[in-house]
N, C-alpha and C positions, 0 to 999 in steps of 0.2 A: 594498605590503603592510606593515602595521605589525609590528614585532618583538614587540609585546605579544600580538598575535594568534598569532604563530608563534615561540616562544622556542627551538625545537629547533635543535640544531647541524647535523644532517644530515637534514632533513625530506624526506618523500615524500608525495605527494598524487595521487590519481587517481580516476577514475569507473568504477563497476561498474554495469551495467544488469542488473536481474533481470527476466527475461521468462518467459512460459509461458502455457499455456491457463488459462482462468478457474478459480479455486478450487484452484490447484495448491499454494498455501501460500506465495506470494511475500511477502505482508505479514508473516506469521509468521516467515519466514526473515530478513527485514530487521530485525525487532524483535530476534531472537536475535543477529544480527551486531552490532547497535548496543549491545545489553545492556539495553535498556529499550524500552518501547512508543513507537513513533513513527508507526505505521500501523495503521489499523483492520483487524480480522480478523472473519470471520463464516463460518458454514457455507454461507451463501448466496453463489452465484457472483456475480462482478462487484461486489464491495464497493469495490474500488479504482477511483476515477474520476479524481481529479487525480493528476498524476505527482509524488507526494511524495518527498522525499529524506530518507534517514536518513544520519547521519554517524557512522561507526565509527572508533574509535581503536585503534591497536596500537603501543605504543612511540612511535617518531617518525613513524609513518605514519597519515595520515588517508585513509579510504576513503569517498568520497561514493557512496552507494547510491541508485540511481534505482529506486524501487518502481513499476513500470509497471502499468497496467490489463492484465488478461488479454487476449491476442490471440485473436480469434475472427472468425467471418464476420459482418460488420456488416449490419444491416438498417435501422436508423433513423439519423437525423442524429446523435443522441447516441452511438450505437454507433460510427459512422464517426469521430467526433471522438476517442473513447477509443482506438480502434485506431491512429489517426494519432499520438496522444500517446504510445502505447507504443513505436512505432517511432522517434519522435523522441527518446525517452529513451535509445535504444540508440546513436544517432548520436554518433560521436566518443568513445565509451566506451573505456577502456583494456582492458576485458574485458566479455564478456557471459556471464551465468550463465543457462542454460536449465534451469528447474526443472520437473520432471516428476512427476506423481502416478502411481505405478505401479499403484495400485489402480483408480482410475476411468479412467485413461489418456486418455480423450477423444481417441482416435486421429484422428478427423476434423479435429481442430484441431491436434493435436500434430505429425502427419507433415508437413502443409503448412508448419508453423513451422520444422521442421528443414530442409525444402527451401529456405525463404526464407533461412535462415542461411547456406546454402552460398555465397550470393552476397555475403556481407558480409565485410569485411576484419578485423574485430575478433577478438581471441583469444577462443575459445569454450570454456566449461567446462560439462560436463553434470553436473547434480545430481539424483539420484533421491531424492525425499522419502518420508517415512512408512515408513522401514525398520523402525520399531517395530511396524508393523501388516502389512507386506507379506510374502508368502511368498517364501522365498529363491530357489527355482528360476525362477519366472516373472520375478522382479526382475532376476536376472542375464541371463535371456534377452532381456528388454527392453533392458537396457543394451547387450548385444551387437548387437542389431538397430539401435539408434540410432547406435552408433559405427561400424557398417558403412556407414551412410548418410553420416555426416559425421565427419571426423577431429577429434574434440574433443581439446583440449590435455590435459585431465584429466577423470576421472570420479570423482564423490564420491557416497557413500551416506549420507544424513543423516535425522534426524528434526527438522524445524523446530520441532515442538511440544516435544520433550524436550531438544533441544540436542545430541543424539548426533551426532558427526561434524562439527558446525558449527565447532569450534575449528580442526580440520585444514583445513577449507575456508577459513576466515578467514586462516590462516597462508599459504596459497597465494596468496590474493588480495593479501595484503601484499607478497609477493615480485614481483607483477606491476606494482605501482604505480611510476610514474616519480618521479625526484627532483624536488622542487619545493616551494615554500612552501605552507602550509596555506591553504585558501580560507575556512575558518570558525574562529571562536574555539574554544578547547579544550573549553569547557563547553556548546557548542551541539550538539544531537543531531538537529536537523531544520531544514529551511529553511521549513517551514510556519509561517505566521503564527499567532499565538494565536487570532485570529478564525476562521481556517480550521480549525485543530485543534479548536476548540470545536464547529463544525458536524459535523466528522467523528466526534467522540465521540458526539454525539447520534444521528447516523445509524446508528452501530454499535448503539446501544441499540434503535433501531427494528427492526433486523434480529434482534437477539437475543430481544427480547420478543414480537415479532409473528410470527416464523418465516415460515411460508408464507401467513399470512393477508393480509399486505401484499405486493403484487407489487413487482418491482424498480422499477416506475415511481413513484418517490417521491424527493423531494429535501428537504434541509434548507438553508434560506437564512439568512444572518446579517442581522439588522436593526440591532442596535446592540451595541457592546462598550465599556462605560464604566468607567474606573477611578474608584473612589470615594475620598473623602478619608480614610475609615477603613481603607484598605488592601485593601478587598474589590473585586470586580469584578462589575458587573451585565451580564448577557448576555441579549439578547432574540433569539429565533430563530423562524422560520416553517417549519412542516412542510408541504410542498406535496404533495398527492396528485392523481391524475388523474381520479378519479370521486367523485361525491357519496356513493356507497355505501361508499367507503373511509374517509370522515371519522369515522363512529361507531366504526369498528374501532380507529382511532388514539386516539380519545378514551376508549373503554371505558365501561363502565357507571358513570354518575355521575362521569365524568372520571378513573376509577381507572387506566386504562392510560397516559394521557399524564402523569399524576402519577408513576407508577412509572418511566416512561422518563426524565422530568425529574430525579427523585431520583437515579437511577443515573448519569445523565450528569453531573449537578452534582457528585456525590461524586468521580467519576473525574477530572473537569476540575480540581477543587479540589486533588486529589493531584498532578496533573501540573504545575499552575501554582504550587503552594505558597502559595495564598492562598484566602480564603473567596470562594465564588462564589454569586451570586444568579442563577438561571437561570429565564427565563420563556419558555414555549412556547405557540404557538397553531397551529391547523390551517387551511390554506386549500385550497380546491378550484380547480384550474386544469387543464382538459383539455389545454391546449396548452403546458404548462410546458416540455416537452422541445424546443420550438421557440423558446424565449426566449433571445436572445443574452446578456442580462445574467446569466442563470443559468449558462450555459456559462462565461462569464468568471469567475464566482465560483468555479467548480470548477477553474479553471486550464486550461480547454480552449478550442480554437479553434472558433468557431461555423461 
């Protein structure tokens, strides 16, 4: 490990897996811990597909945050791959954070998850999210119920959205990290490639702008990512939908929707990369895209 990558005199470095039911706020929490956006967020459940890592720093400590897909009862091949990815993200972690939404709760997914954690050796921390919106008495009752089921090392009440309580959680995670050299350079905040990050940002805009009109069965595929001589980057992507009837929804009247999605994604990607971005999108219909091995690999999932 290069000293340039790790100039600290007494460094610590460890892995924290953030798990929970779909839409509990895992990506938002990871973004808060890192201090900037590294994972896409959406009100739509199951926005996280690939097991992206965020890298948080605190003094001489580097925390590698594994932002896992929500763990749920899988039905399709894609579902099974995502659940497998989530559990793999927790393997060999120095700590597991179980993030719970006390408002929606999703008990049919949350309780089996707690039961599964009973069999795991990692240190476990319970984090109840959305304290800015939750009612106090039911929140405390839920915390008591879960800690009666499993002896969590610590319990934290946070708002991943506003940041309330996140600093205290981060301080505790720092205390759990083992001594060791940093795995990533000081200025790196994620292990996601720029090519993958670009597809994630476009996919987030799909969810934000189409809401419930577009089902979860859609994907964004990278076609090319080309650095130009003028310092800009040209990005070409394919939006894949499962049915012909979904294509005009993505395109919008006169191409207005795909233009809006592209403009928003291009603006955000430009800010993240710190360079001018030329983004080109087109829509393809493929009823069997969720059975395509190549698409799974692009998402970082096992087929």
